[in-house]
C-alpha positions as CSV (number, residue, x, y, z in Angstrom):
1,M,30.1,88.6,-33.3
2,T,30.8,88.9,-29.6
3,Q,30.8,85.9,-27.3
4,P,27.5,86.9,-25.6
5,E,25.9,87.4,-29.1
6,A,27.2,84.0,-30.2
7,I,25.8,82.3,-27.1
8,H,22.5,84.1,-27.6
9,A,22.3,83.0,-31.2
10,T,23.2,79.4,-30.3
11,M,20.5,79.3,-27.6
12,G,18.0,80.8,-29.9
13,A,18.7,78.1,-32.6
14,L,18.5,75.4,-30.0
15,G,15.2,76.8,-28.7
16,S,13.8,76.9,-32.2
17,A,14.8,73.4,-32.9
18,F,13.3,72.2,-29.6
19,A,10.1,74.0,-30.3
20,K,9.9,72.4,-33.7
21,M,10.5,68.9,-32.2
22,A,7.8,69.6,-29.5
23,V,5.2,70.5,-32.1
24,Q,5.9,67.2,-33.9
25,K,6.1,65.1,-30.8
26,F,3.4,62.5,-30.4
27,N,0.6,63.5,-27.9
28,G,-1.4,60.3,-27.3
29,T,-2.3,59.2,-30.8
30,F,-2.3,62.7,-32.2
31,V,0.3,65.0,-33.5
32,K,0.0,68.8,-33.8
33,K,1.2,69.2,-37.4
34,P,0.1,71.2,-40.4
35,Y,-2.3,69.3,-42.7
36,G,-3.5,71.5,-45.5
37,K,-4.7,75.1,-44.8
38,G,-5.0,75.9,-41.2
39,G,-3.6,72.7,-39.9
40,K,-5.3,70.1,-37.7
41,N,-4.6,67.2,-35.5
42,M,-4.0,63.8,-37.1
43,T,-3.9,60.3,-35.8
44,T,-0.5,58.8,-35.4
45,L,-1.1,56.3,-38.2
46,A,-2.3,59.1,-40.5
47,V,0.8,61.1,-39.8
48,W,3.0,58.0,-40.4
49,L,1.1,57.3,-43.7
50,R,1.5,60.8,-44.9
51,E,5.3,60.5,-44.6
52,R,5.4,57.2,-46.5
53,T,5.8,56.8,-50.2
54,L,2.7,56.3,-52.4
55,A,3.4,52.6,-52.7
56,E,3.7,52.2,-48.9
57,R,0.5,54.1,-48.3
58,L,-1.4,52.0,-50.8
59,L,0.0,48.8,-49.2
60,V,-1.1,49.9,-45.7
61,L,-4.5,51.0,-46.9
62,G,-4.9,47.8,-48.8
63,V,-4.3,45.8,-45.7
64,A,-6.8,47.9,-43.8
65,N,-9.3,47.2,-46.6
66,L,-8.7,43.5,-46.3
67,L,-9.2,43.6,-42.6
68,L,-12.6,45.4,-43.2
69,I,-13.6,42.6,-45.6
70,V,-12.6,40.0,-43.0
71,C,-14.7,41.8,-40.4
72,A,-17.7,41.8,-42.7
73,Q,-17.6,38.0,-42.9
74,V,-18.2,37.7,-39.1
75,R,-21.9,37.3,-39.7
76,I,-24.8,36.0,-37.6
77,P,-28.1,35.8,-39.5
78,L,-31.3,36.4,-37.6
79,P,-34.4,34.5,-38.6
80,F,-36.8,37.4,-38.0
81,T,-35.0,40.1,-40.0
82,P,-33.2,40.5,-43.3
83,V,-30.4,42.4,-41.4
84,P,-27.7,40.1,-40.0
85,I,-25.4,40.8,-37.1
86,T,-21.9,41.5,-38.6
87,G,-18.5,42.8,-37.8
88,Q,-18.6,45.4,-40.5
89,T,-19.5,48.3,-38.1
90,L,-16.5,47.5,-35.9
91,G,-14.2,47.5,-38.9
92,V,-15.7,50.8,-40.2
93,L,-15.4,52.6,-36.8
94,L,-11.8,51.4,-36.3
95,A,-10.9,52.5,-39.8
96,G,-12.1,56.0,-39.1
97,A,-10.7,56.1,-35.6
98,L,-7.3,54.8,-36.3
99,L,-6.7,56.1,-39.8
100,G,-8.4,59.4,-39.4
101,S,-11.1,61.1,-41.5
102,R,-9.1,61.2,-44.7
103,Y,-7.5,57.7,-44.9
104,G,-10.3,56.0,-43.0
105,T,-13.0,57.3,-45.3
106,A,-10.9,56.3,-48.3
107,V,-10.6,52.7,-47.1
108,V,-14.3,52.4,-46.4
109,A,-15.3,54.1,-49.6
110,A,-13.1,51.7,-51.5
111,Y,-14.8,48.8,-49.7
112,V,-18.2,50.1,-50.8
113,V,-17.1,50.6,-54.4
114,Q,-15.6,47.2,-54.5
115,G,-18.9,45.7,-53.5
116,L,-20.8,47.9,-55.9
117,I,-18.8,46.7,-58.9
118,G,-19.5,43.1,-58.0
119,L,-16.6,42.0,-55.8
120,P,-17.8,39.7,-53.0
121,V,-16.7,41.8,-50.1
122,F,-19.9,42.4,-48.2
123,A,-21.2,40.2,-45.4
124,G,-21.8,36.7,-46.6
125,W,-19.4,37.2,-49.5
126,K,-22.0,39.2,-51.3
127,G,-21.4,42.0,-53.8
128,G,-23.0,43.8,-56.8
129,V,-25.6,46.5,-57.2
130,A,-28.3,44.1,-55.9
131,A,-26.6,44.0,-52.5
132,L,-26.8,47.8,-52.2
133,L,-30.4,47.8,-53.5
134,G,-31.4,45.2,-51.0
135,P,-32.7,45.7,-47.4
136,T,-29.2,46.4,-46.0
137,G,-28.1,48.8,-48.7
138,G,-28.7,51.9,-46.6
139,Y,-26.5,50.6,-43.8
140,I,-23.7,50.0,-46.3
141,L,-23.9,53.5,-47.7
142,G,-23.9,54.8,-44.2
143,F,-20.5,53.3,-43.5
144,I,-18.8,56.1,-45.5
145,P,-20.0,59.1,-43.5
146,A,-19.7,57.1,-40.3
147,A,-16.0,56.5,-40.9
148,F,-15.5,60.2,-41.8
149,V,-17.2,61.5,-38.7
150,A,-15.4,59.0,-36.4
151,G,-12.0,60.3,-37.6
152,Y,-13.2,64.0,-37.8
153,L,-14.4,64.1,-34.2
154,L,-11.4,62.3,-32.8
155,E,-9.1,64.6,-34.7
156,R,-10.8,67.5,-33.0
157,G,-10.5,66.7,-29.4
158,F,-12.7,63.7,-28.7
159,H,-9.6,61.5,-28.4
160,R,-8.6,63.0,-25.1
161,N,-10.3,60.5,-22.9
162,W,-12.1,57.2,-23.1
163,S,-15.6,58.6,-22.5
164,T,-15.4,61.3,-25.2
165,T,-14.0,58.7,-27.6
166,L,-17.0,56.6,-26.9
167,V,-19.3,59.5,-27.6
168,A,-17.6,60.1,-31.0
169,L,-18.0,56.5,-31.9
170,I,-21.7,56.5,-30.8
171,V,-22.4,59.5,-33.0
172,S,-20.7,57.7,-35.9
173,N,-22.6,54.5,-35.3
174,A,-25.9,56.5,-35.2
175,L,-25.1,57.7,-38.8
176,I,-25.2,54.2,-40.0
177,Y,-28.7,53.8,-38.7
178,A,-29.7,57.2,-40.1
179,F,-29.0,55.8,-43.5
180,G,-30.0,52.2,-42.9
181,L,-33.4,52.5,-41.2
182,P,-35.2,54.7,-43.7
183,W,-34.0,52.3,-46.5
184,L,-35.0,49.2,-44.6
185,A,-38.4,50.7,-44.0
186,F,-39.1,50.4,-47.8
187,F,-38.9,46.6,-47.3
188,V,-40.4,46.0,-43.9
189,G,-42.5,49.1,-43.3
190,W,-42.1,51.9,-40.8
191,D,-44.1,50.0,-38.1
192,K,-41.5,47.2,-38.0
193,V,-38.3,49.0,-38.9
194,L,-37.1,49.5,-35.3
195,Q,-37.8,45.9,-34.2
196,M,-36.1,44.5,-37.3
197,G,-33.4,47.0,-38.0
198,F,-32.3,48.5,-34.7
199,L,-33.5,46.9,-31.4
200,P,-31.9,43.4,-32.1
201,F,-28.5,45.1,-32.6
202,V,-28.3,47.4,-29.6
203,F,-26.4,45.0,-27.3
204,G,-24.0,43.9,-30.1
205,D,-23.4,47.6,-31.0
206,L,-22.6,48.4,-27.4
207,L,-20.0,45.6,-27.4
208,K,-18.5,46.8,-30.7
209,L,-18.4,50.4,-29.5
210,L,-16.6,49.5,-26.3
211,T,-14.2,47.3,-28.2
212,A,-13.4,50.0,-30.8
213,A,-12.9,52.7,-28.0
214,S,-10.6,50.3,-26.1
215,I,-8.5,49.4,-29.1
216,F,-8.2,53.1,-30.0
217,H,-6.9,54.0,-26.5
218,L,-4.6,51.0,-26.3
219,S,-3.0,52.2,-29.5
220,C,-2.4,55.5,-27.8
221,R,0.0,54.0,-25.3
């Protein structure tokens, strides 16, 4: 190999290595990296988890699950409705946003299953089938698709600025009501469902959405 050819080969190898590093470089909280067929963007924490051992992944997801349980116990009962103000929605939105659609959904689904089999993980340290069949059961089931959609939208471009992140979280939060309000209507009637299952929570939801969006973007730095 002549000297010019050697230099060209070396520069090509360096360029290839640099391109590979650039593809894997963090961009905000997202990394452009293959994930299954076709590839997609993943949150930083999701990428980090994917590269850990199974035991390490389970440990981190277990901690996330415990944090969600703690959020659920932040509970303010309201005398005029069977639905309390809780921190569950904040925990669910953060799980989806920070862990991504795959791991975030897994954490929230595990939380719902834990409550279903009787572990006292829901708000007020409640658990069991009765909790899911009660007035708030629809909201709890809605946590799973809400976490998935939060992660899904943020993985696909909604993470780029604060306002689009907030939109993604609002859509996710709306899914909780899409599941919760029809179920609650069986207990309180359609004529009272908004005043008992939605209107009292608008201000609190706004605070939680702003908090979740802020925490997400602080984690990007």
